[in-house]
C-alpha positions as CSV (number, residue, x, y, z in Angstrom):
1,M,10.2,-42.1,36.0
2,N,12.2,-42.7,39.2
3,I,13.1,-46.1,37.8
4,K,16.2,-46.2,40.0
5,K,14.1,-45.5,43.1
6,I,11.6,-48.3,42.2
7,F,14.5,-50.7,41.5
8,F,16.1,-49.9,44.9
9,I,12.8,-50.4,46.7
10,M,12.1,-53.6,44.9
11,L,15.5,-54.9,45.7
12,F,15.2,-53.9,49.3
13,I,11.8,-55.6,49.7
14,V,13.1,-58.8,48.0
15,M,16.0,-58.9,50.4
16,A,13.8,-58.2,53.4
17,L,11.2,-60.8,52.6
18,G,13.7,-63.2,51.1
19,G,11.2,-64.3,48.4
20,I,8.4,-65.1,50.9
21,G,6.3,-62.2,49.5
22,G,7.4,-62.7,45.9
23,V,3.8,-62.9,44.7
24,A,2.7,-60.0,46.8
25,L,5.7,-58.0,45.6
26,M,4.8,-58.7,41.9
27,G,1.2,-57.6,42.4
28,Y,2.3,-54.5,44.3
29,S,4.8,-53.7,41.6
30,I,2.1,-54.1,38.9
31,V,-0.2,-51.7,40.8
32,I,2.5,-49.1,41.2
33,G,3.5,-49.5,37.5
34,K,0.0,-48.5,36.6
C-alpha cells in the first residue's frame, strides 16, 4: 500500500544522497518492505 508515497520518498532520498547511501537505502527499503 502507499506505493506512490514509498516511490516518492525513495526517489527523494536517492536524489538527496546522490547514490552515496545506496546500500543504506536498499537496506532501509527492505526493512520498510517487511
